[in-house]
N, CA, C, O and the ligand as a Tripos MOL2 file, in Angstrom:
@<TRIPOS>MOLECULE
protein
  293   291    74     0     0
PROTEIN
NO_CHARGES

@<TRIPOS>ATOM
      1 N          -1.4330   13.5970   -8.8050 N.3       1 MET1
      2 CA         -1.6170   12.3010   -8.1530 C.3       1 MET1
      3 C          -0.4770   11.3660   -8.5700 C.2       1 MET1
      4 O          -0.1350   11.2860   -9.7500 O.2       1 MET1
      5 N           0.1040   10.6650   -7.6030 N.am      2 SER2
      6 CA          1.1630    9.6950   -7.8960 C.3       2 SER2
      7 C           0.6030    8.2860   -7.8420 C.2       2 SER2
      8 O          -0.2940    7.9820   -7.0550 O.2       2 SER2
      9 N           1.1470    7.4380   -8.6930 N.am      3 LYS3
     10 CA          0.7560    6.0230   -8.6830 C.3       3 LYS3
     11 C           1.9910    5.1910   -8.4420 C.2       3 LYS3
     12 O           3.0520    5.4400   -9.0150 O.2       3 LYS3
     13 N           1.8380    4.1900   -7.5790 N.am      4 VAL4
     14 CA          2.9800    3.3450   -7.2620 C.3       4 VAL4
     15 C           2.5120    1.8960   -7.1030 C.2       4 VAL4
     16 O           1.3870    1.6280   -6.6810 O.2       4 VAL4
     17 N           3.3930    0.9900   -7.4470 N.am      5 ILE5
     18 CA          3.1400   -0.4330   -7.2220 C.3       5 ILE5
     19 C           4.0880   -0.8990   -6.1260 C.2       5 ILE5
     20 O           5.3070   -0.7730   -6.2460 O.2       5 ILE5
     21 N           3.5100   -1.4410   -5.0510 N.am      6 LEU6
     22 CA          4.3090   -1.8910   -3.9150 C.3       6 LEU6
     23 C           4.3870   -3.4130   -3.9170 C.2       6 LEU6
     24 O           3.3870   -4.1090   -4.0940 O.2       6 LEU6
     25 N           5.5780   -3.8950   -3.7170 N.am      7 ASP7
     26 CA          5.8400   -5.3230   -3.6590 C.3       7 ASP7
     27 C           5.8110   -5.7210   -2.1770 C.2       7 ASP7
     28 O           6.7030   -5.3590   -1.4090 O.2       7 ASP7
     29 N           4.7550   -6.4820   -1.7820 N.am      8 VAL8
     30 CA          4.5620   -6.8180   -0.3560 C.3       8 VAL8
     31 C           4.4680   -8.3410   -0.2190 C.2       8 VAL8
     32 O           3.3840   -8.9130   -0.3350 O.2       8 VAL8
     33 N           5.6080   -8.9950    0.0280 N.am      9 PRO9
     34 CA          5.6750  -10.4620   -0.0230 C.3       9 PRO9
     35 C           4.7640  -11.1720    0.9790 C.2       9 PRO9
     36 O           4.3980  -12.3260    0.7560 O.2       9 PRO9
     37 N           4.3920  -10.5110    2.0760 N.am     10 ASP10
     38 CA          3.6030  -11.1960    3.1120 C.3      10 ASP10
     39 C           2.1050  -11.2260    2.8240 C.2      10 ASP10
     40 O           1.3460  -11.7720    3.6250 O.2      10 ASP10
     41 N           1.6560  -10.6540    1.7020 N.am     11 ILE11
     42 CA          0.2370  -10.7490    1.3340 C.3      11 ILE11
     43 C          -0.0800  -12.2010    0.9770 C.2      11 ILE11
     44 O           0.5770  -12.7930    0.1210 O.2      11 ILE11
     45 N          -1.0950  -12.7740    1.6430 N.am     12 SER12
     46 CA         -1.4110  -14.1660    1.3280 C.3      12 SER12
     47 C          -2.8960  -14.4530    1.1820 C.2      12 SER12
     48 O          -3.2570  -15.4770    0.6030 O.2      12 SER12
     49 N          -3.7660  -13.5920    1.6820 N.am     13 CYS13
     50 CA         -5.1850  -13.9290    1.6450 C.3      13 CYS13
     51 C          -6.0490  -12.6710    1.7380 C.2      13 CYS13
     52 O          -5.5390  -11.5500    1.7470 O.2      13 CYS13
     53 N          -7.3680  -12.8800    1.8060 N.am     14 GLU14
     54 CA         -8.2850  -11.7400    1.8330 C.3      14 GLU14
     55 C          -8.1860  -10.9470    3.1310 C.2      14 GLU14
     56 O          -8.4850   -9.7540    3.1700 O.2      14 GLU14
     57 N          -7.7620  -11.6320    4.1910 N.am     15 HIS15
     58 CA         -7.5480  -10.8950    5.4400 C.3      15 HIS15
     59 C          -6.4630   -9.8280    5.2470 C.2      15 HIS15
     60 O          -6.6100   -8.6880    5.6880 O.2      15 HIS15
     61 N          -5.3940  -10.2150    4.5910 N.am     16 CYS16
     62 CA         -4.3070   -9.2700    4.3140 C.3      16 CYS16
     63 C          -4.8260   -8.1110    3.4770 C.2      16 CYS16
     64 O          -4.5230   -6.9460    3.7360 O.2      16 CYS16
     65 N          -5.6160   -8.4570    2.4680 N.am     17 GLU17
     66 CA         -6.1620   -7.4330    1.5800 C.3      17 GLU17
     67 C          -6.9780   -6.4160    2.3820 C.2      17 GLU17
     68 O          -6.8380   -5.2060    2.2040 O.2      17 GLU17
     69 N          -7.8360   -6.9360    3.2700 N.am     18 ARG18
     70 CA         -8.6820   -6.0320    4.0620 C.3      18 ARG18
     71 C          -7.8500   -5.1670    5.0020 C.2      18 ARG18
     72 O          -8.0890   -3.9650    5.1220 O.2      18 ARG18
     73 N          -6.8690   -5.7830    5.6710 N.am     19 ALA19
     74 CA         -6.0470   -5.0390    6.6360 C.3      19 ALA19
     75 C          -5.2670   -3.9200    5.9400 C.2      19 ALA19
     76 O          -5.1850   -2.7980    6.4400 O.2      19 ALA19
     77 N          -4.7020   -4.2440    4.7900 N.am     20 ILE20
     78 CA         -3.9000   -3.2620    4.0540 C.3      20 ILE20
     79 C          -4.7840   -2.1500    3.5050 C.2      20 ILE20
     80 O          -4.4460   -0.9690    3.5900 O.2      20 ILE20
     81 N          -5.9180   -2.5450    2.9430 N.am     21 THR21
     82 CA         -6.8270   -1.5470    2.3730 C.3      21 THR21
     83 C          -7.3180   -0.6010    3.4660 C.2      21 THR21
     84 O          -7.3490    0.6140    3.2710 O.2      21 THR21
     85 N          -7.7010   -1.1550    4.6120 N.am     22 ARG22
     86 CA         -8.2080   -0.3260    5.6980 C.3      22 ARG22
     87 C          -7.1100    0.6280    6.2010 C.2      22 ARG22
     88 O          -7.3600    1.8140    6.4130 O.2      22 ARG22
     89 N          -5.9210    0.1070    6.3830 N.am     23 ALA23
     90 CA         -4.8230    0.9340    6.9120 C.3      23 ALA23
     91 C          -4.5000    2.0890    5.9610 C.2      23 ALA23
     92 O          -4.3210    3.2280    6.3920 O.2      23 ALA23
     93 N          -4.4300    1.7840    4.6700 N.am     24 LEU24
     94 CA         -4.0450    2.8390    3.7240 C.3      24 LEU24
     95 C          -5.1640    3.8450    3.5080 C.2      24 LEU24
     96 O          -4.9090    5.0420    3.3820 O.2      24 LEU24
     97 N          -6.4030    3.3660    3.4640 N.am     25 ARG25
     98 CA         -7.5240    4.3000    3.2670 C.3      25 ARG25
     99 C          -7.6820    5.2530    4.4360 C.2      25 ARG25
    100 O          -8.2850    6.3170    4.2970 O.2      25 ARG25
    101 N          -7.1410    4.8760    5.5930 N.am     26 GLY26
    102 CA         -7.1920    5.7530    6.7510 C.3      26 GLY26
    103 C          -6.1870    6.8910    6.6870 C.2      26 GLY26
    104 O          -6.2130    7.7890    7.5280 O.2      26 GLY26
    105 N          -5.3040    6.8610    5.6980 N.am     27 GLU27
    106 CA         -4.2770    7.9070    5.5830 C.3      27 GLU27
    107 C          -4.7590    9.0330    4.6820 C.2      27 GLU27
    108 O          -5.3480    8.8070    3.6260 O.2      27 GLU27
    109 N          -4.4910   10.2530    5.1320 N.am     28 ARG28
    110 CA         -4.7920   11.4340    4.3420 C.3      28 ARG28
    111 C          -4.0010   11.3940    3.0330 C.2      28 ARG28
    112 O          -2.8100   11.0850    3.0350 O.2      28 ARG28
    113 N          -4.6590   11.7030    1.9260 N.am     29 GLY29
    114 CA         -3.9590   11.7890    0.6510 C.3      29 GLY29
    115 C          -4.0740   10.5360   -0.2060 C.2      29 GLY29
    116 O          -3.6560   10.5320   -1.3640 O.2      29 GLY29
    117 N          -4.6410    9.4680    0.3610 N.am     30 VAL30
    118 CA         -4.7940    8.2360   -0.4200 C.3      30 VAL30
    119 C          -6.0350    8.3380   -1.3070 C.2      30 VAL30
    120 O          -7.1360    8.5770   -0.8110 O.2      30 VAL30
    121 N          -5.8570    8.1590   -2.6130 N.am     31 ALA31
    122 CA         -6.9720    8.2500   -3.5530 C.3      31 ALA31
    123 C          -7.5630    6.8720   -3.8480 C.2      31 ALA31
    124 O          -8.7830    6.7170   -3.9030 O.2      31 ALA31
    125 N          -6.7140    5.8870   -4.0330 N.am     32 SER32
    126 CA         -7.2350    4.5440   -4.2810 C.3      32 SER32
    127 C          -6.2070    3.4900   -3.8810 C.2      32 SER32
    128 O          -4.9970    3.7070   -3.9470 O.2      32 SER32
    129 N          -6.7340    2.3450   -3.4650 N.am     33 VAL33
    130 CA         -5.8960    1.2010   -3.0700 C.3      33 VAL33
    131 C          -6.4600   -0.0370   -3.7330 C.2      33 VAL33
    132 O          -7.6640   -0.2850   -3.6610 O.2      33 VAL33
    133 N          -5.6170   -0.8120   -4.3730 N.am     34 ARG34
    134 CA         -6.0620   -2.1090   -4.8700 C.3      34 ARG34
    135 C          -4.9890   -3.1350   -4.5310 C.2      34 ARG34
    136 O          -3.8060   -2.9180   -4.7900 O.2      34 ARG34
    137 N          -5.4110   -4.2510   -3.9530 N.am     35 VAL35
    138 CA         -4.4820   -5.3060   -3.5670 C.3      35 VAL35
    139 C          -4.6550   -6.4820   -4.5190 C.2      35 VAL35
    140 O          -5.7660   -6.9770   -4.7140 O.2      35 VAL35
    141 N          -3.5600   -6.9200   -5.1030 N.am     36 ASP36
    142 CA         -3.5530   -8.1160   -5.9510 C.3      36 ASP36
    143 C          -2.9430   -9.2360   -5.1130 C.2      36 ASP36
    144 O          -1.7260   -9.3000   -4.9340 O.2      36 ASP36
    145 N          -3.8070  -10.1210   -4.5990 N.am     37 ILE37
    146 CA         -3.3380  -11.1530   -3.6630 C.3      37 ILE37
    147 C          -2.3520  -12.1290   -4.3260 C.2      37 ILE37
    148 O          -1.2600  -12.3280   -3.7930 O.2      37 ILE37
    149 N          -2.6970  -12.7420   -5.4660 N.am     38 PRO38
    150 CA         -1.7560  -13.7030   -6.0540 C.3      38 PRO38
    151 C          -0.4020  -13.0780   -6.4160 C.2      38 PRO38
    152 O           0.6400  -13.7210   -6.2930 O.2      38 PRO38
    153 N          -0.4320  -11.8280   -6.8600 N.am     39 ALA39
    154 CA          0.8210  -11.1610   -7.2590 C.3      39 ALA39
    155 C           1.5570  -10.5730   -6.0530 C.2      39 ALA39
    156 O           2.7170  -10.1750   -6.1610 O.2      39 ALA39
    157 N           0.8690  -10.5210   -4.8950 N.am     40 LYS40
    158 CA          1.4310   -9.9200   -3.6780 C.3      40 LYS40
    159 C           1.8670   -8.4750   -3.9200 C.2      40 LYS40
    160 O           2.9640   -8.0640   -3.5420 O.2      40 LYS40
    161 N           0.9750   -7.7220   -4.5590 N.am     41 LYS41
    162 CA          1.2640   -6.3190   -4.8700 C.3      41 LYS41
    163 C           0.1050   -5.4240   -4.4410 C.2      41 LYS41
    164 O          -1.0550   -5.8330   -4.3970 O.2      41 LYS41
    165 N           0.4760   -4.1800   -4.1270 N.am     42 VAL42
    166 CA         -0.5150   -3.1550   -3.8010 C.3      42 VAL42
    167 C          -0.3810   -2.0420   -4.8240 C.2      42 VAL42
    168 O           0.7050   -1.5000   -5.0290 O.2      42 VAL42
    169 N          -1.4950   -1.7060   -5.4660 N.am     43 TYR43
    170 CA         -1.5290   -0.5940   -6.4140 C.3      43 TYR43
    171 C          -2.1280    0.5940   -5.6850 C.2      43 TYR43
    172 O          -3.2870    0.5670   -5.2700 O.2      43 TYR43
    173 N          -1.3220    1.6370   -5.5360 N.am     44 LEU44
    174 CA         -1.7200    2.7740   -4.7210 C.3      44 LEU44
    175 C          -1.6680    4.0640   -5.5320 C.2      44 LEU44
    176 O          -0.7140    4.3330   -6.2600 O.2      44 LEU44
    177 N          -2.7320    4.8500   -5.3770 N.am     45 GLU45
    178 CA         -2.7660    6.1740   -5.9880 C.3      45 GLU45
    179 C          -2.8940    7.1780   -4.8480 C.2      45 GLU45
    180 O          -3.7830    7.0490   -4.0070 O.2      45 GLU45
    181 N          -2.0100    8.1790   -4.8120 N.am     46 TYR46
    182 CA         -2.0200    9.1130   -3.6780 C.3      46 TYR46
    183 C          -1.5470   10.5010   -4.0870 C.2      46 TYR46
    184 O          -0.9130   10.6890   -5.1250 O.2      46 TYR46
    185 N          -1.8750   11.4550   -3.2430 N.am     47 ASP47
    186 CA         -1.4760   12.8390   -3.4710 C.3      47 ASP47
    187 C          -0.1380   13.0800   -2.7630 C.2      47 ASP47
    188 O          -0.0850   13.0770   -1.5330 O.2      47 ASP47
    189 N           0.9370   13.2860   -3.5210 N.am     48 PRO48
    190 CA          2.2590   13.4390   -2.9070 C.3      48 PRO48
    191 C           2.3780   14.7150   -2.0560 C.2      48 PRO48
    192 O           3.3260   14.8570   -1.2830 O.2      48 PRO48
    193 N           1.4320   15.6290   -2.1950 N.am     49 ALA49
    194 CA          1.4490   16.8290   -1.3430 C.3      49 ALA49
    195 C           0.9960   16.4820    0.0770 C.2      49 ALA49
    196 O           1.2930   17.2120    1.0230 O.2      49 ALA49
    197 N           0.2780   15.3710    0.2230 N.am     50 GLU50
    198 CA         -0.2680   15.0080    1.5360 C.3      50 GLU50
    199 C           0.3490   13.7640    2.1440 C.2      50 GLU50
    200 O           0.2480   13.5360    3.3490 O.2      50 GLU50
    201 N           0.9950   12.9530    1.2980 N.am     51 LEU51
    202 CA          1.4750   11.6540    1.7740 C.3      51 LEU51
    203 C           2.7850   11.3180    1.0700 C.2      51 LEU51
    204 O           2.9430   11.5670   -0.1260 O.2      51 LEU51
    205 N           3.7240   10.7500    1.8300 N.am     52 THR52
    206 CA          4.9980   10.3370    1.2320 C.3      52 THR52
    207 C           5.0600    8.8150    1.1750 C.2      52 THR52
    208 O           4.3470    8.1120    1.8910 O.2      52 THR52
    209 N           5.9280    8.3380    0.3060 N.am     53 LEU53
    210 CA          6.1330    6.8970    0.2030 C.3      53 LEU53
    211 C           6.7270    6.3480    1.5070 C.2      53 LEU53
    212 O           6.4460    5.2140    1.8940 O.2      53 LEU53
    213 N           7.5390    7.1520    2.1730 N.am     54 GLU54
    214 CA          8.1130    6.7370    3.4580 C.3      54 GLU54
    215 C           6.9990    6.4870    4.4790 C.2      54 GLU54
    216 O           7.0440    5.5240    5.2440 O.2      54 GLU54
    217 N           6.0020    7.3700    4.4720 N.am     55 LYS55
    218 CA          4.8760    7.2150    5.3960 C.3      55 LYS55
    219 C           4.0770    5.9490    5.0520 C.2      55 LYS55
    220 O           3.6600    5.2050    5.9400 O.2      55 LYS55
    221 N           3.8730    5.7220    3.7580 N.am     56 VAL56
    222 CA          3.1540    4.5220    3.3120 C.3      56 VAL56
    223 C           3.8810    3.2710    3.7990 C.2      56 VAL56
    224 O           3.2580    2.3390    4.3070 O.2      56 VAL56
    225 N           5.2060    3.2600    3.6370 N.am     57 ARG57
    226 CA          6.0130    2.1170    4.0900 C.3      57 ARG57
    227 C           5.8740    1.9270    5.6000 C.2      57 ARG57
    228 O           5.7680    0.8020    6.0880 O.2      57 ARG57
    229 N           5.8780    3.0330    6.3220 N.am     58 SER58
    230 CA          5.7770    2.9640    7.7740 C.3      58 SER58
    231 C           4.4120    2.4270    8.2140 C.2      58 SER58
    232 O           4.3250    1.6280    9.1460 O.2      58 SER58
    233 N           3.3530    2.8680    7.5410 N.am     59 VAL59
    234 CA          1.9980    2.3900    7.8620 C.3      59 VAL59
    235 C           1.9140    0.8760    7.6180 C.2      59 VAL59
    236 O           1.3670    0.1390    8.4390 O.2      59 VAL59
    237 N           2.4550    0.4260    6.4970 N.am     60 LEU60
    238 CA          2.3850   -1.0020    6.1800 C.3      60 LEU60
    239 C           3.2810   -1.8250    7.1080 C.2      60 LEU60
    240 O           2.9310   -2.9480    7.4690 O.2      60 LEU60
    241 N           4.4180   -1.2810    7.4880 N.am     61 ASP61
    242 CA          5.2860   -1.9280    8.4820 C.3      61 ASP61
    243 C           4.5160   -2.1470    9.7870 C.2      61 ASP61
    244 O           4.5200   -3.2400   10.3540 O.2      61 ASP61
    245 N           3.8570   -1.0800   10.2470 N.am     62 ASP62
    246 CA          3.1040   -1.1550   11.5080 C.3      62 ASP62
    247 C           1.9950   -2.1930   11.4210 C.2      62 ASP62
    248 O           1.6470   -2.8260   12.4180 O.2      62 ASP62
    249 N           1.4480   -2.3640   10.2390 N.am     63 GLU63
    250 CA          0.3530   -3.3170   10.0320 C.3      63 GLU63
    251 C           0.8790   -4.7540    9.9190 C.2      63 GLU63
    252 O           0.1080   -5.7130    9.9570 O.2      63 GLU63
    253 N           2.2010   -4.8850    9.7810 N.am     64 GLY64
    254 CA          2.8060   -6.2150    9.6720 C.3      64 GLY64
    255 C           3.0800   -6.6530    8.2480 C.2      64 GLY64
    256 O           3.2800   -7.8380    7.9800 O.2      64 GLY64
    257 N           3.0870   -5.6850    7.3300 N.am     65 TYR65
    258 CA          3.3250   -5.9970    5.9150 C.3      65 TYR65
    259 C           4.4410   -5.1240    5.3400 C.2      65 TYR65
    260 O           4.1690   -4.1520    4.6360 O.2      65 TYR65
    261 N           5.6900   -5.4670    5.6380 N.am     66 PRO66
    262 CA          6.8010   -4.6550    5.1100 C.3      66 PRO66
    263 C           6.8320   -4.6490    3.5780 C.2      66 PRO66
    264 O           6.5520   -5.6520    2.9210 O.2      66 PRO66
    265 N           7.1780   -3.4940    3.0460 N.am     67 VAL67
    266 CA          7.2840   -3.3230    1.5920 C.3      67 VAL67
    267 C           8.6960   -3.6970    1.1590 C.2      67 VAL67
    268 O           9.6740   -3.1350    1.6520 O.2      67 VAL67
    269 N           8.7970   -4.6530    0.2300 N.am     68 ARG68
    270 CA         10.1140   -5.0770   -0.2270 C.3      68 ARG68
    271 C          10.6670   -4.1360   -1.2940 C.2      68 ARG68
    272 O          11.8640   -3.8510   -1.3320 O.2      68 ARG68
    273 N           9.7780   -3.6630   -2.1520 N.am     69 ALA69
    274 CA         10.2170   -2.7790   -3.2320 C.3      69 ALA69
    275 C           9.0190   -1.9670   -3.7090 C.2      69 ALA69
    276 O           7.8680   -2.3390   -3.4840 O.2      69 ALA69
    277 N           9.3090   -0.8580   -4.3690 N.am     70 SER70
    278 CA          8.2240   -0.0750   -4.9450 C.3      70 SER70
    279 C           8.6880    0.4710   -6.2820 C.2      70 SER70
    280 O           9.8750    0.7170   -6.4960 O.2      70 SER70
    281 N           7.7350    0.6530   -7.1720 N.am     71 GLN71
    282 CA          8.0690    1.2270   -8.4800 C.3      71 GLN71
    283 C           6.9350    2.1070   -8.9540 C.2      71 GLN71
    284 O           5.7750    1.8370   -8.6430 O.2      71 GLN71
    285 N           7.2430    3.1580   -9.7020 N.am     72 PRO72
    286 CA          6.1720    4.0190  -10.2190 C.3      72 PRO72
    287 C           5.2530    3.2080  -11.1330 C.2      72 PRO72
    288 O           5.7160    2.3310  -11.8630 O.2      72 PRO72
    289 N           3.9560    3.5000  -11.0910 N.am     73 ALA73
    290 CA          3.0070    2.7630  -11.9360 C.3      73 ALA73
    291 C           2.6210    3.6170  -13.1410 C.2      73 ALA73
    292 O           1.8310    3.1830  -13.9790 O.2      73 ALA73
    293 CU         -3.7800  -12.9340    4.7370 Cu       74 CU74
@<TRIPOS>BOND
     1     1     2 1
     2     2     3 1
     3     3     4 2
     4     3     5 am
     5     5     6 1
     6     6     7 1
     7     7     8 2
     8     7     9 am
     9     9    10 1
    10    10    11 1
    11    11    12 2
    12    11    13 am
    13    13    14 1
    14    14    15 1
    15    15    16 2
    16    15    17 am
    17    17    18 1
    18    18    19 1
    19    19    20 2
    20    19    21 am
    21    21    22 1
    22    22    23 1
    23    23    24 2
    24    23    25 am
    25    25    26 1
    26    26    27 1
    27    27    28 2
    28    27    29 am
    29    29    30 1
    30    30    31 1
    31    31    32 2
    32    31    33 am
    33    33    34 1
    34    34    35 1
    35    35    36 2
    36    35    37 am
    37    37    38 1
    38    38    39 1
    39    39    40 2
    40    39    41 am
    41    41    42 1
    42    42    43 1
    43    43    44 2
    44    43    45 am
    45    45    46 1
    46    46    47 1
    47    47    48 2
    48    47    49 am
    49    49    50 1
    50    50    51 1
    51    51    52 2
    52    51    53 am
    53    53    54 1
    54    54    55 1
    55    55    56 2
    56    55    57 am
    57    57    58 1
    58    58    59 1
    59    59    60 2
    60    59    61 am
    61    61    62 1
    62    62    63 1
    63    63    64 2
    64    63    65 am
    65    65    66 1
    66    66    67 1
    67    67    68 2
    68    67    69 am
    69    69    70 1
    70    70    71 1
    71    71    72 2
    72    71    73 am
    73    73    74 1
    74    74    75 1
    75    75    76 2
    76    75    77 am
    77    77    78 1
    78    78    79 1
    79    79    80 2
    80    79    81 am
    81    81    82 1
    82    82    83 1
    83    83    84 2
    84    83    85 am
    85    85    86 1
    86    86    87 1
    87    87    88 2
    88    87    89 am
    89    89    90 1
    90    90    91 1
    91    91    92 2
    92    91    93 am
    93    93    94 1
    94    94    95 1
    95    95    96 2
    96    95    97 am
    97    97    98 1
    98    98    99 1
    99    99   100 2
   100    99   101 am
   101   101   102 1
   102   102   103 1
   103   103   104 2
   104   103   105 am
   105   105   106 1
   106   106   107 1
   107   107   108 2
   108   107   109 am
   109   109   110 1
   110   110   111 1
   111   111   112 2
   112   111   113 am
   113   113   114 1
   114   114   115 1
   115   115   116 2
   116   115   117 am
   117   117   118 1
   118   118   119 1
   119   119   120 2
   120   119   121 am
   121   121   122 1
   122   122   123 1
   123   123   124 2
   124   123   125 am
   125   125   126 1
   126   126   127 1
   127   127   128 2
   128   127   129 am
   129   129   130 1
   130   130   131 1
   131   131   132 2
   132   131   133 am
   133   133   134 1
   134   134   135 1
   135   135   136 2
   136   135   137 am
   137   137   138 1
   138   138   139 1
   139   139   140 2
   140   139   141 am
   141   141   142 1
   142   142   143 1
   143   143   144 2
   144   143   145 am
   145   145   146 1
   146   146   147 1
   147   147   148 2
   148   147   149 am
   149   149   150 1
   150   150   151 1
   151   151   152 2
   152   151   153 am
   153   153   154 1
   154   154   155 1
   155   155   156 2
   156   155   157 am
   157   157   158 1
   158   158   159 1
   159   159   160 2
   160   159   161 am
   161   161   162 1
   162   162   163 1
   163   163   164 2
   164   163   165 am
   165   165   166 1
   166   166   167 1
   167   167   168 2
   168   167   169 am
   169   169   170 1
   170   170   171 1
   171   171   172 2
   172   171   173 am
   173   173   174 1
   174   174   175 1
   175   175   176 2
   176   175   177 am
   177   177   178 1
   178   178   179 1
   179   179   180 2
   180   179   181 am
   181   181   182 1
   182   182   183 1
   183   183   184 2
   184   183   185 am
   185   185   186 1
   186   186   187 1
   187   187   188 2
   188   187   189 am
   189   189   190 1
   190   190   191 1
   191   191   192 2
   192   191   193 am
   193   193   194 1
   194   194   195 1
   195   195   196 2
   196   195   197 am
   197   197   198 1
   198   198   199 1
   199   199   200 2
   200   199   201 am
   201   201   202 1
   202   202   203 1
   203   203   204 2
   204   203   205 am
   205   205   206 1
   206   206   207 1
   207   207   208 2
   208   207   209 am
   209   209   210 1
   210   210   211 1
   211   211   212 2
   212   211   213 am
   213   213   214 1
   214   214   215 1
   215   215   216 2
   216   215   217 am
   217   217   218 1
   218   218   219 1
   219   219   220 2
   220   219   221 am
   221   221   222 1
   222   222   223 1
   223   223   224 2
   224   223   225 am
   225   225   226 1
   226   226   227 1
   227   227   228 2
   228   227   229 am
   229   229   230 1
   230   230   231 1
   231   231   232 2
   232   231   233 am
   233   233   234 1
   234   234   235 1
   235   235   236 2
   236   235   237 am
   237   237   238 1
   238   238   239 1
   239   239   240 2
   240   239   241 am
   241   241   242 1
   242   242   243 1
   243   243   244 2
   244   243   245 am
   245   245   246 1
   246   246   247 1
   247   247   248 2
   248   247   249 am
   249   249   250 1
   250   250   251 1
   251   251   252 2
   252   251   253 am
   253   253   254 1
   254   254   255 1
   255   255   256 2
   256   255   257 am
   257   257   258 1
   258   258   259 1
   259   259   260 2
   260   259   261 am
   261   261   262 1
   262   262   263 1
   263   263   264 2
   264   263   265 am
   265   265   266 1
   266   266   267 1
   267   267   268 2
   268   267   269 am
   269   269   270 1
   270   270   271 1
   271   271   272 2
   272   271   273 am
   273   273   274 1
   274   274   275 1
   275   275   276 2
   276   275   277 am
   277   277   278 1
   278   278   279 1
   279   279   280 2
   280   279   281 am
   281   281   282 1
   282   282   283 1
   283   283   284 2
   284   283   285 am
   285   285   286 1
   286   286   287 1
   287   287   288 2
   288   287   289 am
   289   289   290 1
   290   290   291 1
   291   291   292 2
@<TRIPOS>SUBSTRUCTURE
     1 MET1         2 RESIDUE 1 A MET
     2 SER2         6 RESIDUE 1 A SER
     3 LYS3        10 RESIDUE 1 A LYS
     4 VAL4        14 RESIDUE 1 A VAL
     5 ILE5        18 RESIDUE 1 A ILE
     6 LEU6        22 RESIDUE 1 A LEU
     7 ASP7        26 RESIDUE 1 A ASP
     8 VAL8        30 RESIDUE 1 A VAL
     9 PRO9        34 RESIDUE 1 A PRO
    10 ASP10       38 RESIDUE 1 A ASP
    11 ILE11       42 RESIDUE 1 A ILE
    12 SER12       46 RESIDUE 1 A SER
    13 CYS13       50 RESIDUE 1 A CYS
    14 GLU14       54 RESIDUE 1 A GLU
    15 HIS15       58 RESIDUE 1 A HIS
    16 CYS16       62 RESIDUE 1 A CYS
    17 GLU17       66 RESIDUE 1 A GLU
    18 ARG18       70 RESIDUE 1 A ARG
    19 ALA19       74 RESIDUE 1 A ALA
    20 ILE20       78 RESIDUE 1 A ILE
    21 THR21       82 RESIDUE 1 A THR
    22 ARG22       86 RESIDUE 1 A ARG
    23 ALA23       90 RESIDUE 1 A ALA
    24 LEU24       94 RESIDUE 1 A LEU
    25 ARG25       98 RESIDUE 1 A ARG
    26 GLY26      102 RESIDUE 1 A GLY
    27 GLU27      106 RESIDUE 1 A GLU
    28 ARG28      110 RESIDUE 1 A ARG
    29 GLY29      114 RESIDUE 1 A GLY
    30 VAL30      118 RESIDUE 1 A VAL
    31 ALA31      122 RESIDUE 1 A ALA
    32 SER32      126 RESIDUE 1 A SER
    33 VAL33      130 RESIDUE 1 A VAL
    34 ARG34      134 RESIDUE 1 A ARG
    35 VAL35      138 RESIDUE 1 A VAL
    36 ASP36      142 RESIDUE 1 A ASP
    37 ILE37      146 RESIDUE 1 A ILE
    38 PRO38      150 RESIDUE 1 A PRO
    39 ALA39      154 RESIDUE 1 A ALA
    40 LYS40      158 RESIDUE 1 A LYS
    41 LYS41      162 RESIDUE 1 A LYS
    42 VAL42      166 RESIDUE 1 A VAL
    43 TYR43      170 RESIDUE 1 A TYR
    44 LEU44      174 RESIDUE 1 A LEU
    45 GLU45      178 RESIDUE 1 A GLU
    46 TYR46      182 RESIDUE 1 A TYR
    47 ASP47      186 RESIDUE 1 A ASP
    48 PRO48      190 RESIDUE 1 A PRO
    49 ALA49      194 RESIDUE 1 A ALA
    50 GLU50      198 RESIDUE 1 A GLU
    51 LEU51      202 RESIDUE 1 A LEU
    52 THR52      206 RESIDUE 1 A THR
    53 LEU53      210 RESIDUE 1 A LEU
    54 GLU54      214 RESIDUE 1 A GLU
    55 LYS55      218 RESIDUE 1 A LYS
    56 VAL56      222 RESIDUE 1 A VAL
    57 ARG57      226 RESIDUE 1 A ARG
    58 SER58      230 RESIDUE 1 A SER
    59 VAL59      234 RESIDUE 1 A VAL
    60 LEU60      238 RESIDUE 1 A LEU
    61 ASP61      242 RESIDUE 1 A ASP
    62 ASP62      246 RESIDUE 1 A ASP
    63 GLU63      250 RESIDUE 1 A GLU
    64 GLY64      254 RESIDUE 1 A GLY
    65 TYR65      258 RESIDUE 1 A TYR
    66 PRO66      262 RESIDUE 1 A PRO
    67 VAL67      266 RESIDUE 1 A VAL
    68 ARG68      270 RESIDUE 1 A ARG
    69 ALA69      274 RESIDUE 1 A ALA
    70 SER70      278 RESIDUE 1 A SER
    71 GLN71      282 RESIDUE 1 A GLN
    72 PRO72      286 RESIDUE 1 A PRO
    73 ALA73      290 RESIDUE 1 A ALA
    74 CU74       293 GROUP 0 **** ****
């Protein structure tokens, strides 16, 4: 399982949290999602055999939340 922290500057409220959580949980290979609204970060745990970081970025882009940076957690 891989863990990553995503820097998502457009997170601003609980609506964002719900939209991001729903979008990511719909992806195969996602184990857990936690959104920190004040920090504008997403803590994601996923199976790299089923999901790539590129795909995660693409899903969040489509949802309207581009990822500015990511780092291993
Ligand atoms: Cu919001």
